[in-house]
C-alpha positions, 0 to 999 in steps of 0.5 A: 260672355256677352252677346250683342243683339241688335245694338243691345249688350245683354249680360249673361248670368248676373250682369245687367242688360245695357242698351247701347243703341240710341235709336232703340232707346228713342223707340221704346220711349216713344212707344211708352208715351203712346201707350200712356196717351191711349190709356188716358184717352180710353179712360176719358171716353168712359168717364164722359159716357157715364156723366152724360147719361140720363142727366135730365130726369123728366126724359126718363118717363114718357107721359104719352106712353103712360097715357097710352098703356093706361087706356089699354089696361083692363084694371089698375093692377094691370096698368101697374104691371104694364108700367113695370113690365121688363119686356115693355120698359115704359119707364127708365127712371133711376131716382136712387142711382142704384143703376136699376130702373125703379119699380113704379107702384100705383095707388088710387083715391076717390071722392064722388065722381073723381078718381085720382091715380098716383104713380110713385117710384119705390126708392127704399123701404116705405120711401116713395116719390110721386112721378105723375098722376092720372085724374079721371072725372065724370061731370054732371053730363056724364062726360069723362075728363082725363088728364095725365099730370107730371109731378112738378118736381119731375116735370115742372109746373103744369106739364099735362096731357089730355088723352082722347082715346080711339076706343073707350078704355075697359077699366072705365066700365068698372070705375063707377060700379057700386061694388068698385074696390079702390086699388092700392098697390101691395108691393114695396121695396124688394118685395115685387111681383113674380114677373118683375126683374131689374134692368139697367137704365138705357141711354136716353136716345135708346129709351126714346126709340123703345118707348115710342113703339108702345104709344098708340097713335090712334089716340090723341095726346093734347098738351094743356097747362091747367088742371081741370079737377079741383077735387083731384088737386085736393086729393093729391095734397093728402096722398102725395109722396115726395121723399126724393124731393126733400132729400134732393131739392137741388134736382127740382125741374126749376133748378135743373132748367133755369127760365123754363117752366116745364118739360114741354117748354124744354122740348120746344127750346131744344127744337128752337135751338137746333139741339133736339134729338131726332129720337125724342118723342115727348113734345106735342103740339098744344091744342087751341081748337079741336085737334086732328092728329094723324093716326097711324096704327101701332105695331112694333116697328113704328117710329114716332112722328118728328117733333114740329120745328115751328115754335108756337105759344103754349095753348090754353086748356082745351074747351068742351069741343072734343070732350064728347070723344069717348075714351078708348082702346084695346084690351090686353089679355096677357096673363103672367102669373103673380106671386100667389102669396105676396107680402102685402105692405100698405104703409102710409106714404110720406105726405106733404 
């Protein structure tokens, strides 16, 4: 027996269903094509999101934020903790592409009145990549000179900030003490302090929105393009780690950004082309004379000042007019317990 339902002949038992209605065939065909189009559109959007995320390496670690928390740290161990605190999320770097933000270790070397603090991403067991250095030097007149220098592979040539702190950093009271102990991070691949846990990298716009909250705008962050300390340069040659650079030479800043010397110029080119993201907080106006940045006390709801739209020439390094400003800031008393029996690893870095 056959039943006719809405223009379709349906066979009962072993008989095959036969569609008689041309209208019904057309509707089914149209719905099938529409469904395929929708699925392809969704998949295409997903692929675009993944590819577009975090393409410029130097956008993923704001050196002004690094300079800010450095001045608020009570010692270099505390500074390393702040760099990697999952609550602060100062870094957004994922160099080994494992979808987890890399742990940044801190090592120090000293010669005379010069302290070189190197920040290195831990990529594998005893495999590291420099991302930035902090160079602190006391001159013969006991004036302090501080520079935060982006690694040339990551940020291009001479990407440097000189912070002028509103209050002298607590850690500077220990740097030249007779019993000062050089700091060398004890942590290595898969062996991290108890407070640390992995998190996924943010999209750049979200990272910028987060990191600006942790920049103390009572300080000044002056861009310059010349390293002050020849001693620090020589020390860095002996301890620099560049495993990622060796494995990925095509990802150097020079190759990523043709005809742009460093990250500062990259930000300015984004501004001049009208393509800069409003949330990007990396640019600063280079100082040719003593700079008087407006200062706003920091709180957790603070937004960064927008990057200037007028392009000026890159400033020459600052002279001594603002060197008399004593360095800086607040002491942080948060004390999250660390692993009481850490497995210490002081293997040597790969050097260049």
